KOLPAKOL-188255 format. One record per atom (N, C-alpha, C): residue in one letter; y, z, x. Coordinates in steps of 0.001 Angstrom, whole numbers, padded with zeros to 6 digits, always signed. Each point is the difference from the previous one (the first is absolute). Layout:
// KOLPAKOL-188255
AYZX...
//
This chain:
// KOLPAKOL-188255
X-001165+000000+000852X+001165+000000-000852X+001207+000000+000882X+001075-000600-000433X+001149+000171+000843X+000312+001480-000028X+000300+000545+001115X+000299+001405+000038X+001156+000286+000919X+000600+001164-000187X+001049+000457+000888X-000627+001035+000914X+000266-000085+001273X-000654+000861+000975X+000993+000846+000773X-000442+001216+000293X+000543+000711+001139X-001082-000092+001059X+000367-000222+001246X-001026-000252+000992X+000388+000505+001367X-001032+000154+000811X+000154+000436+001380X-000821-000943+000856X+000636-000670+000939X-000732-000871+000904X+000605+000084+001388X-000749-000473+000974X+000454+000091+001386X-000276-001306+000707X+000885-000365+000906X-000255-001136+000879X-000836+000498+001179X-000352-000909+000902X-000903+000354+001099X+000499+001224+000763X-000922+000930+000243X+000360+001273+000622X-000041-000103+001523X+000998+000571+000650X-000017+000115+001449X-000693+001305+000365X-001070-000061+000774X-000778+001181+000323X+000853+001038+000732X-000224+001263-000379X+000670+001092+000689X+001390+000300-000509X+000468-000706-001025X+001340+000246-000529X-000086+000507-001434X+000873+000935-000324X+000088+000466-001366X+000571-001108-000876X-000590-000225-001191X+000519-001081-000840X+001403+000295-000518X+000843-001019+000014X+001307+000098-000622X-000167-000260-001493X+000923+000510-000802X-000089-000157-001451X+001296-000616-000511X-000132-001089-000770X+001131-000612-000689X-000215+000168-001494X+000922+000683-000636X-000048+000129-001470X+000996-000993-000579X-000521-000913-000817X+000836-001094-000499X-000306-000232-001474X+000977+000273-000856X-000113-000304-001425X+001030-001066-000308X-000429-001246-000177X+000970-001091-000165X+000702+000050-001350X+001257-000369+000015X+000687-000291-001252X-000482-001356-000490X+000144-000263-001291X-000539-001247-000535X+000598-001219+000684X+001271+000060+000312X+000649-001163+000631X-000463-000189+001442X-000725+000942+000553X-000521-000134+001356X-001412-000587+000049X-000624-000228-001147X-001309-000634-000028X+000137-001474+000365X-001061-000567+000548X+000031-001400+000409X-001121-000769-000704X+000124-001336-000025X-000915-000809-000803X-000606-001162+000777X+000117+000076+001314X-000651-000984+000871X-000509+000720+001245X-000987-000613+000648X-000385+000403+001341X+000768-000904+000955X+000856+000602+000818X+000895-000784+000833X+001318-000228-000714X+001052-000224+000780X+001304-000299-000578X+000806+001217-000408X-000453+001214+000358X+000695+001219-000391X+000320+000851+001229X+001178+000588+000013X+000370+000905+001086X-000793+001296-000126X-000377+000617+001105X-000771+001236-000075X+000819+001133-000611X-000690+000859-000758X+000658+001171-000591X+000012+001166+000977X-000894-000039+000998X-000057+001066+001001X-000768-000506+001206X+000281+000600+001154X-000740-000286+001217X-000879+001210+000297X-001273-000247+000334X-000929+001094+000249X-000731-000229+001316X-000460+001080+000607X-000828-000097+001188X-001464-000099-000399X-000856-000578+000825X-001439+000030-000276X-000466+001440-000183X-000856+000207-000977X-000498+001334-000294X+000780+000712-001085X+001098-000572-000462X+000804+000632-001036X-000754+000064-001327X+000055+001151-000632X-000531+000133-001358X+001119-000301-000987X-000250-000947-000883X+000990-000374-001006X-000403+000654-001322X+000831+000892-000491X-000221+000648-001296X+000974-000656-000967X-000528-000736-000981X+000904-000836-000795X-000538-000221-001408X+000535-000985-000667X-000248-000253-001421X+000070-001503-000240X-000829-000492-000919X+000059-001424-000351X+000141-000177-001500X+000561-001133-000408X+000148-000340-001416X-001195-000834-000457X-000183-000106-001314X-001124-000796-000494X+000313-001489+000069X-001016-000822-000275X+000146-001447+000181X+000983-000626-000974X+000349+000741-001070X+000952-000513-000985X+001424+000453+000300X+000236+000498+001216X+001343+000401+000432X+000535+001173-000813X-000919+000768-000626X+000413+001144-000807X+000658-000370-001306X-000055-001284-000388X+000741-000474-001175X-000735+000212-001316X-001345+000096+000048X-000779+000202-001230X-000195+001499-000194X+000664+000551-001006X+000007+001454-000177X-000570+000469-001329X-000278-000927-000917X-000512+000424-001305X-000826-001111-000629X-000810+000380-000984X-000813-000970-000715X+000883-001065-000638X-000508-001222+000002X+000724-001101-000632X+000863-000797+000949X+000328+000541+001178X+000770-000768+000974X-000912-000980+000727X+000485-001213+000205X-000761-001010+000705X+000622-000240+001371X-000814+000001+001062X+000551-000215+001339X+000851-001258+000115X-000419-001090-000660X+000752-001254+000110X+001412+000121-000559X+000231+001000-000839X+001319+000177-000622X+000861+001027+000736X-000637+000959+000693X+000797+001100+000564X+000003+000045+001533X-000942-000709+000652X-000026-000016+001463X+000872-001148+000496X+000922+000293+000887X+000875-001045+000532X-000817-001040+000752X+000345-001282-000100X-000743-001040+000725X-000066+000300+001494X-001199-000139+000554X-000182+000235+001420X-000131+001452+000396X-000047+000911-000982X-000071+001426+000303X-001402+000564-000242X-001027-000809+000265X-001368+000483-000093X-000354+000750+001285X-000863+001001-000124X-000525+000728+001161X+001087+000462+000965X+000956+000805-000455X+001045+000465+000915X-000588+000798+001157X+000618-000151+001175X-000515+000622+001210X+000931+001110+000510X-000619+001031+000527X+000728+001031+000731X+000040-000417+001461X+001177+000003+000589X+000151-000477+001370X+000948-001195+000029X-000045-000768+001093X-000932+000110+001130X+000442+001031+001036X-000996+000435+000789X+000216+000959+001063X-000175-000713+001345X+000969+000166+000877X-000031-000596+001325X-000740+000961+000932X-001131-000434+000543X-000795+000831+000893X+000426-000270+001437X+000573+001011+000647X+000493-000159+001365X-001136-000442+000940X+000277-000999+000808X-000959-000464+000990X-001004-001013-000495X-000092-000220-001317X-000954-000983-000540X+000521-001410+000254X-000815-000817+000643X+000391-001361+000337X-001069-000983-000465X+000393-001273-000224X-000991-001004-000402X-001192-000012+000957X-001190-000021-000567X-001220+000065+000796X-000623+001375-000009X+000793+001042-000314X-000546+001348-000130X-000734+000142-001330X-000749+001074-000124X-000659+000346-001259X+000536+001338-000483X+000441+000040-001239X+000510+001219-000609X-001121+000659-000793X-000279+001277+000298X-001012+000752-000737X+000711+000932-000973X-000281-000166-001301X+000635+000822-001038X-001057+000890-000627X+000106+001283+000216X-000931+000959-000581X+000549+000463-001336X-000765-000189-001068X+000409+000471-001328X-000542+001408-000165X+000876+000989+000005X-000415+001393+000002X-000156+000579-001400X+000908-000340-000898X-000046+000588-001344X+000731-000896-000979X-000565-000173-001184X+000639-000740-001092X-000117+000838-001266X+001076+000115-000741X-000037+000806-001224X+000886-000632-001066X-000456-000017-001272X+000844-000532-001078X+001300+000782-000103X+001088-000700-000213X+001306+000634-000143X+000455+000033-001453X-000781-000605-000906X+000285+000061-001431X-001272+000353-000747X+000134+000353-001275X-001160+000422-000789X-000655-001151-000749X+000405-001230+000339X-000601-001157-000662X-000012-001193+000947X-000891-000931-000299X-000031-001276+000688X+000021-001112-001026X+000154-001233+000458X+000126-001144-000896X-000947-001107+000418X-000393-000812-000973X-000703-001242+000293X+000450-001028-001027X-000158-001263+000330X+000453-001022-000942X-000721-001306+000243X+000016-000828-001015X-000454-001379+000143X+001218-000904-000135X-000079-001165+000662X+001109-000952-000015X-000537-001399-000261X+000702-000837-000724X-000389-001412-000085X+000005-000630+001394X-001028-000767+000304X-000069-000702+001271X-000364+000866+001187X-000462+001232-000249X-000286+000940+001084X-001260+000777-000344X-000937+000080+000937X-001253+000695-000263X-001147-000980-000181X-001236+000514+000085X-001181-000858+000048X-000287-000752-001293X+000462+000496-001146X-000322-000645-001278X+001170-000786-000579X+001005-000274+000791X+001118-000812-000444X-000035-001362+000686X+000272-001075-000721X+000057-001325+000641X+001212-000098+000915X-000190-000673+001140X+001102-000223+000933X-000007-001464+000422X+000914-000369+000898X+000025-001370+000488X-001186-000297+000902X-000764+001039+000391X-001176-000187+000844X-001305+000193-000764X+000046+000773-001079X-001217+000306-000765X+000238-000314-001471X-000616-001097-000479X+000132-000367-001410X-000986+000803-000836X+000406+000385-001208X-000869+000718-000929X+000217-000524-001399X-001032+000138-000823X+000115-000458-001379X+000920+000900-000806X-000038+001299+000310X+000860+000936-000728X+001421-000066+000532X+000930+000395-000819X+001394+000024+000428X+000336+001280+000725X+001287+000191+000284X+000443+001208+000686X-000262+001241-000844X-000346+001091+000671X-000042+001290-000665X+001431+000496-000171X+000254+000739-001059X+001368+000487-000201X+000376+001049+001042X+001274+000105+000282X+000464+001044+000907X-000089+001343-000714X-000697+000914+000596X-000246+001305-000612X+000046+001074+001075X+000501+001168-000338X+000080+001119+000939X-000785+001176-000554X-000753+000677+000898X-000735+001211-000351X+000420+001130+000916X+000123+001181-000566X+000333+001194+000771X-001251+000829+000241X-000167+000481+001236X-001082+000908+000361X+000569+001394+000255X-000635+001013-000547X+000390+001377+000281X-000649+000447+001305X+000753+000674+000831X-000517+000519+001262X-000306+001486-000165X-001260+000379+000225X-000414+001396-000053X-000392+000407+001423X+000945+000602+000731X-000269+000360+001385X-001067+001084+000098X-000028+000924-000964X-000972+001092+000037X-001422-000526-000098X-000230-000954-000891X-001333-000593-000155X-000251-001131+000983X+001064-000517+000601X-000145-001108+000936X-000343-001305-000678X+000618-000259-001190X-000297-001223-000747X+001288-000602-000544X-000104-001281-000394X+001005-000649-000828X-000703-000414-001286X+000694+000066-001124X-000643-000248-001288X+000887-000838-000895X-000643-000784-000873X+000743-000831-000939X-000886-000329-001188X+000554-000727-000953X-000752-000425-001174X+000120-001505-000172X-000919-000549-000760X+000031-001434-000296X+001204-000317-000885X+000284-001294-000118X+001162-000411-000770X-000030+000452-001444X-001205+000082-000597X-000096+000439-001396X-000114+001511-000130X-000017+000698+001144X-000044+001450-000026X-001355+000609-000290X-001042-000813-000124X-001319+000519-000388X-000860+000428+001182X+000267-000562+001171X-000801+000320+001177X+000887+000617+001083X-000585+000940+000727X+000719+000680+001065X-000887+000057+001244X+000611-000091+001180X-000780+000140+001221X+000827+000656+001095X-000725+000577+000957X+000605+000613+001165X-000535-000679+001247X+000843-000079+001013X-000386-000551+001297X+000360+001012+001074X-000762+000059+001077X+000372+000906+001082X+001362-000366+000568X+000828+001004+000237X+001276-000205+000663X-000279-000330+001460X+000322-001215+000403X-000333-000477+001346X+001203-000719+000599X+001029+000732+000426X+001254-000623+000455X-000170-000852+001262X+000689-001117+000021X+000090-000811+001212X+001260-000855-000069X+000375-000568+001137X+001184-000850+000062X-000386-001453-000252X+000644-000635-000960X-000254-001418-000229X+000625-000861+001082X+001150+000435+000527X+000724-000760+001031X+000209+000850+001246X-000254-000605+001129X+000282+000607+001296X+000112-001146+000988X+001109-000093+000706X+000134-001139+000888X+001134+000140+000991X+000043-000940+000931X+001084-000108+000970X+000739-001304-000265X+001087-000219+000697X+000757-001247-000189X-000767-001172+000595X-000023-001150-000685X-000646-001197+000556X+000752-000520+001221X-000666-000848+000756X+000623-000600+001182X+000992-001095-000405X+000805-000424+000960X+000860-001166-000194X+001159+000202-000935X+000368+001248-000266X+001138+000247-000879X-000280-000238-001467X-001277-000149-000367X-000343-000239-001403X+000223+001242-000846X+000289-000203-001277X+000017+001049-001010X-000991-000413-001073X-001039+000800-000183X-001068-000346-000933X+000010+000930-001198X-000300-000553-001165X-000028+000761-001242X-000999+001148+000076X+000305+001096-000680X-000922+001130-000077X-001164-000269-000952X-000071-001187-000562X-001128-000388-000849X-001177-000484+000839X+000248-000493+001217X-001053-000678+000755X-000542+000870+001137X-001291-000176+000344X-000541+000551+001244X-000061-001104+001048X+000029+000394+001272X-000178-000969+001076X-000345+000770+001263X+000144-000649+001166X-000423+000660+001225X+000901+001161+000400X+001121+000173-000663X+000874+001146+000248X-000354+001194-000878X-001013-000145-000861X-000356+001022-000979X+000517-000426-001358X+000950+000755-000547X+000601-000394-001267X-000730+000557-001208X-000027-000787-001067X-000585+000428-001274X-001517-000190+000038X-000693+000882+000707X-001446-000153+000189X-000811+000561-001156X+000541+000956-000749X-000714+000607-001134X-001411+000413+000388X-000129+000616+001148X-001306+000415+000514X-000152+001505-000175X-001010+000458-000769X-000170+001439-000234X-000239+000814+001263X-000303-000672+001128X-000213+000737+001241X+001314+000460+000646X+001132-000418-000550X+001288+000480+000509X+000311+001360-000620X-000899+000941+000248X+000064+001332-000607X+000069+001073+001080X+000248+001230-000451X+000110+001117+000931X-001291+000165+000792X+000165+000245+001296X-001139+000166+000881X-000315-001228+000826X+000558-001134-000361X-000273-001240+000724X+001180-000414+000871X-000312-000809+000995X+001013-000540+000909X+000034-001514-000133X+001184-000560-000125X+000189-001437-000139X+000629-000523+001294X-000554-001097+000524X+000497-000598+001239X+000656-001341-000322X+001262-000145+000378X+000751-001223-000266X+000595-000530+001295X-000124-001294+000216X+000599-000618+001173X+001511-000061-000134X+000694+000400+001049X+001468-000015+000005X+000476-001420+000264X+000967-000463-000795X+000484-001377+000106X+001469-000111+000353X+000736+001100-000184X+001422+000019+000361X+000289+001328+000688X+001028+000071+000821X+000337+001277+000630X+000196+001097-001044X-000647+001142+000240X+000119+001118-000927X-000989-000033-001148X-000750-001081-000134X-001033-000184-001045X+000590-000108-001397X+000958+000868-000358X+000609+000035-001340X-001062+000248-001068X-000534+001196+000015X-001056+000437-000909X+000571+000386-001353X-000626-000474-001077X+000380+000432-001346X-001242+000070-000873X+000125+000660-001149X-001166+000241-000859X+000465+000355-001412X-000913-000169-000962X+000321+000314-001397X-001119-000444-000922X+000329-000243-001283X-000990-000455-000984X-001149+001002-000095X+000349+001276-000215X-001028+001022-000092X-000936-000219-001179X-001287+000195+000230X-001020-000109-001051X-000686+001343-000181X-000189+000415-001239X-000711+001257-000275X-001494-000233-000154X-000386-001194-000388X-001413-000358-000159X-000092-001500-000145X-001117-000590+000425X-000202-001446-000149X-001438-000345+000302X-000570-000913-000755X-001295-000548+000339X+000154-001024+001112X-001086-000529+000492X+000072-001025+001037X+000658-001260-000548X+000984-000510+000713X+000535-001318-000333X+001231-000040-000860X+000425+001126-000575X+001174+000003-000884X-000072-001179-000987X-001104-000056-000749X-000357-001167-000802X+001075-000384-001008X+000586+000986-000658X+000983-000319-001040X+001346-000400+000602X+000188+000312+001289X+001257-000307+000660X+000798+001233+000350X-000334+001135-000624X+000637+001274+000328X-001059+001077+000078X+000293+001054+000717X-000909+001144+000077X+000520+001063-000955X-000288+001301+000275X+000630+001041-000810X+001107+000570+000836X+001130-000663+000042X+000598-000772-001075X-000562+000254-001400X-001140-000121-000955X-000050+000046-001459X-001284+000077-000789X-000110-000491-001419X-001247+000039-000824X-000060-000947-001191X-001234-000546-000478X-000121-001026-001068X-001375+000089-000694X-000422-001103-000557X-001370-000106-000526X-000931-000369+001138X-001088-000893-000266X-001045-000239+001008X+000549-000548+001308X+000921-000963-000016X+000564-000622+001202X+000677+001048+000873X+000792+000856-000615X+000672+001064+000724X-001017+000969+000613X-000984+000395-000781X-001009+000954+000483X-000773-000556+001192X-000464-001238-000115X-000773-000599+001091X+000864-000134+001255X+001277-000351-000168X+000877-000160+001151X+000135+001294+000793X+000025+001142-000684X+000216+001264+000697X-001293+000702+000401X-001111-000271-000702X-001232+000753+000242X-001075-000765+000761X+000061-001327-000001X-001100-000780+000576X+000050-000026+001522X-001185-000049+000610X-000150-000254+001428X-000583-001394+000146X+000572-000797+000879X-000392-001410+000092X-000229-000407+001445X-001046+000523+000648X-000266-000401+001381X-000530-001425+000094X+000374-000698+001056X-000572-001316+000297X-001382+000233+000607X-001046-000520-000633X-001366+000314+000441X-000672-001127+000763X+000575-001199-000032X-000672-001120+000676X+001028-001071+000348X+000010-000399+001293X+000937-001003+000482X-000691-001206+000629X-001328-000010+000017X-000743-001031+000722X+000114-001363-000664X-000202-000030-001320X+000056-001265-000721X+001454-000398-000278X+000234-001291-000317X+001371-000413-000352X+000554+000756-001202X-000900+000388-000916X+000436+000794-001143X-000211+001480+000332X+001070+000747+000151X-000108+001405+000353X-000485+000815-001196X-000561+001173+000268X-000483+000890-001044X+000811+001284+000014X+000491+000396-001172X+000759+001238-000137X-000690+000867-001048X-000255+001242+000348X-000602+000952-000923X+001105+000803-000658X+000013+000062-001320X+000978+000805-000732X-000745+001119-000704X+000422+001248+000229X-000705+001138-000587X+000996+001076-000405X-000379+000781-001010X+000817+001102-000500X-000904+001212-000178X+000422+001149+000504X-000786+001216-000209X-000027+000347-001485X-001202+000288-000520X-000136+000282-001424X+000817+001212-000439X+000154+000979+000903X+000742+001206-000372X+001471-000285-000285X+000494-001174+000436X+001395-000356-000224X+000220-000771-001288X-001073-000396-000683X+000156-000823-001198X+000845+000684-001055X+000825-000755-000734X+000860+000611-001033X-000810+000731-001055X+000622+001030-000564X-000629+000778-001062X+000991+000100-001146X-000454+000353-001204X+000935+000108-001115X+001120+000977+000308X+001207-000403-000319X+001152+000867+000244X-000013+001143-000996X+000354+001197+000454X+000079+001171-000874X+001320-000038-000755X-000084+000100-001303X+001215-000040-000825X+000339+001367-000535
//
């Protein structure tokens, strides 16, 4: 689900030195919407722990039921980023190690949505389908930190389900080479919008430095997501079957030998929706 995060992460540690700490809570006008093309908000030494906060993928604009992202999110303001941070001594050819120490929801709800032309079941200019676009719809997920779950109901209110609260960063990246500025919608060799659940607390991400200072930024917090972000958003949110499968399914690639690859899609039975209590 798109989520808002408070987080603690560190760049590569210099052995034998006490870590420095940078506490940074950005104002909304200090968020950025590209990798590259932005002046650094702070300069840090290797080993610095950054204690900070990120906004959700909708730029914080969707605040209540009935609002549609296409109507309230400013054009080009998808996946706002905290940063960039200039890492002292980082030069092209170096590798930046980012340790994700802690991620925690900063709000009591997350969001998910479907969009026309976006997601696995919508026709695009690359994938033709017999069905038309799905309508744009937003679902709110309740965050229960005590139970460690996010919960929502189906569109008709008859079914309810819970998913394990599993925070991770949807976006983490450095500035691209050659003075490029790339949208926060795309992933590439600089990192970017990878939507990989492994970008979670306890893991270290290694990114090749492409410009002096690396210019590290991150955002697009997710509270939960199945493999592949099938609907196009994580929690971010909640819906009927399409929404449920997008957040709960695991979809490992099981075979790459033949020209036609094999993907296994599975859902734990304990996560299946149950009748909502009225």
